[in-house]
N, C-alpha and C positions, 0 to 999 in steps of 0.2 A: 427915788428914781435914778438920780445921778450915781448913788452908791451901787445900785444893781448894774449900771453900765460899766463902771470900773471893774466890777467883779467879773463880768463877761470878758472884758479885754484881758484881764489877768489869766483866765483859763486858756484863751487862744494863744497867748504868749508862751505858756508852759507847753502847750502841744507842739509849737514850732521848735522847741529846744530838745525834743526827744531824739535819741540816737537811732539812725536808720539801720535797718537790718542789713547784714553782710550779703553781697551778691557774688556769684561765682564768675561772672563775666560782665564785660562792659560793652554795651552797644550804644554808639553815639545817637543822640536825638537831635535832629536838625530843627532848630527853632523856627525856621521859616516855613515849616510844613504844618505847624499847629498854632492854635490861638495863644496869644501872650497870656501867661498865667495870672498876671496882675496888671490892673490899669495903671499902677504907679511906676512901672519900668518900661522904657521904650523897647520896641522890637529891634533885635540885632541880627544882621545877615551874616551867616557863617559859610565860607567857601567849602566846596567838596574837598575831603582830605586827599592829598597826593602821596604816592609811594615815595619813600625816602631813598634816594640813590646811594648805592654803596660808594665809598670814596675811591677815586681813581688811584691806580698805582703809577709810580713815576720811575723813569729810567734816565740815568745820566750818561752822556757820551763824552768820553775823554776828548778834550780840546785838541790833542795832538793827532787824532785820527784824521785821515785824509777825507776831503769832501766827497769823493766817490763812494767811500764806505758809509759815511754818515748819512748821505742822501739816499742810500739804498736800504737803510734799516726799515723794516715793516713792523709796526707795533700792533699787537692784538687789541680788540675792543676793550676799553676801560683803562688803557695805558696812555700816558702822555710823557713828554720830555720834561726833564728837570734841569734848571740852570745850575744847580749846585749838587755836588756829590753827596753831601751830608743829608740832603732832603730826599734822596732817591731810595727807592726800595731795591733797585738793581743798578749796578754800574757796568758799563762796557769800557774797558781800559786796556792799554798796552800791557803785554806780558802774558804769562801762562798760568798765573795764579787764579784759580776758580774753575769755571766750566769753559774749556777751550771752545772758541767760536770760529777761528779761522786764521789765515795768514795773508798779509798784503805783500805782494812780491814786487821787488824793484830790480833794476838791472844796472850794472856798471857799464858805462858806454864811453866810446871815443868816436872821433870821426872815422868813417869807413876806411879811409886810407891810412890805417894804423897797422904796423907790423906786429906789435905786442898782442898776445892772445889772452893774457890773464894775469892776475896777481893773487897774493894771499890775503886772507881776511885781516891778518895782523897789519900788513902794509896799508890796507884800506883804512883801518881804524886809526893808525898813526897819522895818516893824511887828514882824517876828520879832526883829530885833536891838535894837529899842527906840531907834532913831535919830531925832533931831530931833523929839521929841514927836509920835509917830505919831497919826493921826486916830482910831484905834480900838484897843481892847484885842482881843487875839487869843486865842480859846479853843481848847484841844485836849484830847483824852482821853489817858490815859497812854501807850498804845501808839503813838499818833500823835506824841506828844512824843519818844519814843525814836527813831522813824524819821526825823523831821525834824532832830533833833539830830545823828544820824549823817550826814545828808546836808548840812545847812547849817551845822552847828556849834551851840554853846550859844546859847540864846535870851536876849534881854534879860529881866532879872528883873522889871522893872516893867510890862511889857506883855503877856507871855504867861502865861496863867492855865490851870491844869489843872482840868478838870471830871470828875466820875466817869463811868465807862464807861456809855453809854446816857443821859447827862444833857445832851447838847448841845442838843436842841430846847428843853427847858424853860429852860435857861440863856440861850439867845439871845432867847427871848420875854421873859424878865425883864430883859435888858440890850439894848434895841433898838440901841444904838450899837455893840455888839460884833460881831465877825465870828468865824467858826469854821472849822476845817479838819477834815474827816471823810473816812474811806475811802469810796470810791464805793459799796461794798456796804452801807454804813450810812446812806445817804440816806433821808430821811423826807419825806412830803408837806408837812409844815408848815415845811420849810426851803426857802429860795430859793437856788438855785445861782447864784453870781456868776461871770461870765467873768473870766479872767485873760489879759491881752493879747488880748482878743477871743475866746478859746477856752473852751469849756465841755465838761465830760465828758458832758453830756446831748445834745450834738450828734452826728449821724451823721458818719462819716468823719473823726473827730478825729485830728489829727496829734499823736500822743502824744509824739513826739520833740521837738516844738516847744512842748509844754504844760508849764508850770513845775511843775505838781503831779503829773506822771507820773514817779515816781522809779525809775531803772533799777537793776538788780542783775545781777551776772555771776558766772560760774564761773571760777576760776583753778586751775592745777595741771595736771600732765602727763596726768592721766586725766579731765579735765573733761568730755570728750565722752561718757564712759560714763554721766554723770548727767543730761545735758541733757534727755532725754525725761521724767525724773521731776520736773522743776522746773516749777511752775505758771507759765505765761507772764504772768499778771497776774490782777487781780480785776475786770476790765472786758472783756466780750466782746460785741461788737455783734450777734453771732449769737444772743444771749440777750435782746436788747432789742427792744421794740415801741413805736413812736410812734403815738399816735392823735390826730388833729386833729378837734376838735369845733367846729362853727360855729353861727351864729345863723340868722336868717330869710333864706330865699331865696324870692322870688316874681317870676318873670320876666313881669311885666305892666306896664301903664301906661307911664310914662316909661322904665323900664328896658327894656321891650320895644321902645320907640321908638328908644332909643339902640343897641340890638342891630341893628335894621333899618338905621339910619343908618351905623353904624361897624363892625358885625360882631363876631364873637366875639373875634378877636385884640385888639381894642381893650380888652376887659375884663381881659386877662391882664397880669400884671406881677409885681412882687416878692411881693405877697400870694399870688398863685397858686403861687409856688414853695414857700411855707409848706405849702400843701395837698398839692402833688405829692410833697414830701419825706417826708410821713408814710407809715407802713406801712398805716394804715387811716384813710381820710378820710371823715368824716361830713358829710352835707349834709341840711339840713332844708328840703325843697322843699314849699311849701304848696299849690301850684296844679297841677292835673292838666294833662297835655299833650293836644293835639288836632291832627290834621292840618288844615292850612288854617284855623288859628284867626286870624280877622281882627279888626281893631279895629271897634267899640269892645270892649275886653276887660274892661269892668267895668260894673256897674250897681248898682241898689239892690233889695233884696228887699222883701217886703210890710211889713216893720217898719222900713225905712229904713237897714238895714245894708248896707255895701258888699259886693258879691260879685264874685268873679273867676272867670268860667266856664271859662277855659282859658288855657294858654300854647301858643304855636306849637311844634310838635314840632322845628322846626329848631334851637331854642335849647337842646335837650338836648345839643348839641355843647359848650356851655359847661360843663355838668356833666362831660362826658367830659374836657375839657381840664384841669380841675383835679384829675383823678385820683380821682373818686368811687368809693367802695367800698361804702358803706351809705347808704341814704336813709331818713330818718325821715318818717313819714306821719301824724303826730299833728296836723298843722296845721288851723286853722279852716276853710280855704277848700277842702278836698277835698269838702265838702258842696255847694259851688257848682257842681261839674261834674256832667255827666250820668253815670250809672253806667257807661255804655260807655266814657267818657273815663277813668275811674279804672281800669277793667280794661285798657284800651289802655296807660295809663301803666305799670301793673304789668308788663305784658308787655314793654314796652320796657326797663324797668329790668332785669328778669331776663334778657332776651336779651343784655344787656351784662355779665352776671355780677355785677350789684350785688345785695346783699341789702336787704331792706326789713323794717320793723317799725313798730308803733304804728298801723297801718292796713293794710287789705288787701281781698281780694275778699269775705271773710266775717269774722264776729266771731272765730271760732277762729283763722283765719289771722292776724288782726290782733294776737292775743295772743302769737304765736310770736316768740321773741327771734331776733335776728340773731347768729349764733355765729361766732367766729373762733378759730383755733388757729395762732398765729404765733410762731415762735422759742421755743416752749415756754410762751408766755403765752396763756392761754385768756380771751378777752374776749367779753362778752355785752352786746348793746344791747337794752334793752326800754323801752317808754314808752307814754304814753296822753295823752288830752286831758282836762284837769281842769275845763273851763269849763261842762260840763253837756250834757245830751242834745241841745240845739239845735245843738251844734257837732260832735258825734261820733255818727255814725249807722250805723256798721258793725253789721250784724245777721247772723242765720243765713242770710238770703237776699240781703242787699245789701251793697255795698262802702262803704268810708269809713274815717274815723278811729275808734279805739276809745275809748270812754268809760272814765275811770279808775274801777276797782273796787279800792280800796286793800287790801282783804282778799286778793283774788286776786293783786294786784301784789306785795305783801310775801311771800306764799307762794311766788310764782315766783322772787323774788330769793333767798329762803332755799334753794330747790331748786337754783338755779344755783350758789350758793356751795358747797353740798354736793357738787356735781359738779366742783368745781375751777375754776369760772369767776369772773372778776372783773366784776361787773355795772356797766355805765354806764347810768343811768336818765335819760331826758330827758322833759320835760313841755312840752306847750303849756298853760300855766297862765294864771291871771288876768293881764291886762295892766294896767300902771300906768306913769305917766310920771315916776317918781322913781328916784333911784339906790338908795335904801334898799329893803329887802324888806318886804312886807306880812305881817302875822301869819299869814294863812291859808297863804300860800306857805311861810313858815318851818315851820309845823306839818307840812305835807305833805312838804317836802324832808327834814326831820329824821326823819320816820317811815320813809321808804324807806332813809335812811342807816342807821338803827338796824336795819333788816331785813338789811343787808349790802351795800348799794350802795357802791362805792368812790368813784364820781363821780356827782353829781346836777346836771343842767344844765337851765336854763330856756330853752326854745326859742322862747318867745313874745315875749321882750323885744326891742323895737325900738330900745332904747338900752342902753348898758352899765349893769349893776346890781351890787349888793353881792354879797359872797361870805362864806363862813365855813367853818371846819373843825368837824366834828361827829364825835367819837369816831374820828378818823383819816380820815374821808371828806371829800372836797372838794365843797362845795356852791356853785354859782355861779347866782345867781337870774336872770340875764339877760345875754346876750352882745352884743346889738345885731344889726344886719342884716349880711348878707354881700352878697347881690345883691337890693336892693329900693330903690325910688325915693324914700325919705323924706329924702333929702339936703337938701331945702329947708325942712324943718320946724324948723330951729334947731340950734344947735351940739351939744346932746346926741345928736341923731340923726345927726350927721356922724361919730360915733366908734363903734368897736366892738372886740370881742375875737375872736380865734381862740385857743382853749385847746389847748395842746399837752401832752397827758398822756403820761408815760413809764412804761413797765412793764419790769421786769427780773426774770428768774428767777421768774416767777409772783407778783410783788409789785408793787403800785403804789408808785412811789418819788417822784413829784413832777409838778408842772405848771409850764409856762412860759406866761406871759400875753403873747401876741403882740397888738400894738395897731395898728389901722389907722384911716385917715381917708379919707372919700370926697372925691373931686375933682369928681364930678358924679353923675348918676343911675345910673351903671353902674360906673365905674372907681374903685378905691381905691388907696391907697399906705401903706407903713409910716409911722407917726407920726415926726416929728422928736423929738429928745431932750426938748426943752421941752414939746411937746404930750403926749408920753408921761408925763412927770413930773406934769404937771397932771392928767391923767386918773387916774393911779394914786393921787395924793394924794386926789382927790375920792372915788374908789371905796373906798379904805381907810378914809377917814373915815366913809363911809356904812355900812361894815361893822363899825364900832365898834372899829377898830384904831388 
């Protein structure tokens, strides 16, 4: 009996050792869904199988890159940052080796009251390295120091100084001899942008590849193309920039009109005209209404002995067309000299050409309406008035003309425009005086509208260049001088003038370039020579208390 039992067990054991037949596929059996095959083994619970995730790819960002760039990188799904370059599938680093990703643009700056307009890249780098007793100390903020160190190498210890983030403007005004380097997005109105090798980031059409302070960065690695769309191409986009050219007095009468008759509109055009045509918004302050067949004499005296200009010939509106006019200021004294029908005719001709007007109009209410522009995401408003008194500004409910300044209404309008997202440019025909310095009444009125929210305040009455100031971040220029007017023969101050080139970026006023011109005769002007420009800037900065 016992022998038969052992024989049976031996047969069972042999059966268990047989080789299982091959199967073409494997389908898991979940033991918790069937009976346990033997009472000698405990039942085991097995979890549902989970899909195995593919390993994430990693990207390393160069430590020298600025926070604004690093923080704006957008990674696709399945990507994450790596702390070490060696562990990353892709690297984003300074330089052009690999897949170009963009350029981070910086500006060389000084305090606004600086006569110098630019330097060479060689001089800039010698200042960076501290070679041969450079002419100026160089100020940078911490993140700029890191970026330039990664690009140029370690700076000279004696010449490069670090200022706190946001402290560049104050530091440069305290150290007039110093220069600074700031990222384009941190430009402020009180800084002057200096050209490097003749190139400035405030220029349109900037060749960034040829600009010494446009620092490139690139992606490297076999999967670099997968990240390209998420890397910011830079911090400067001209599609977010708006350039506004503001000019002084235009009055196409007397000798200016004579020269137009003798030489034609083409004679008046030159490099100065290019400044106006380049701007996205070109402002013209034309003081005299147009009339068909306006014949000499074009001036006379009123009953109080004041010169009047009854009209300009409509043919000369071609000059305003040629310089790219977009908006016409009508606050000038001499609109009251014209007949009402001439003012209405002039307005009609402006609007027919698509030009906006402000500061004067067919009625008082129309005169108060601002000229509004929405360009590249920048909302710009022009508003203005005549501050000389009722004798010069006669727009009323029934009659056309310039609008008299009502400062309560003006400041309320400025505040409303700011609340609607506009950056107001306020222009006055204010009291005239023949000095570079500003008079107290003008200072009071200019500062009042700046306090209300105007970002730029400009004196349209000035027949010669005059002082300027910054007030709570706003730029105040008390007089620009003439643009097209015949005071060329009145002495050297009247031979010179400014065109103010204001730059806006991403809804913010970031700075002004002072363009300087000199008249060659009663009509034509040219850019100043370097010596002429330096002399004018020194005089105006001194008159400004700088």
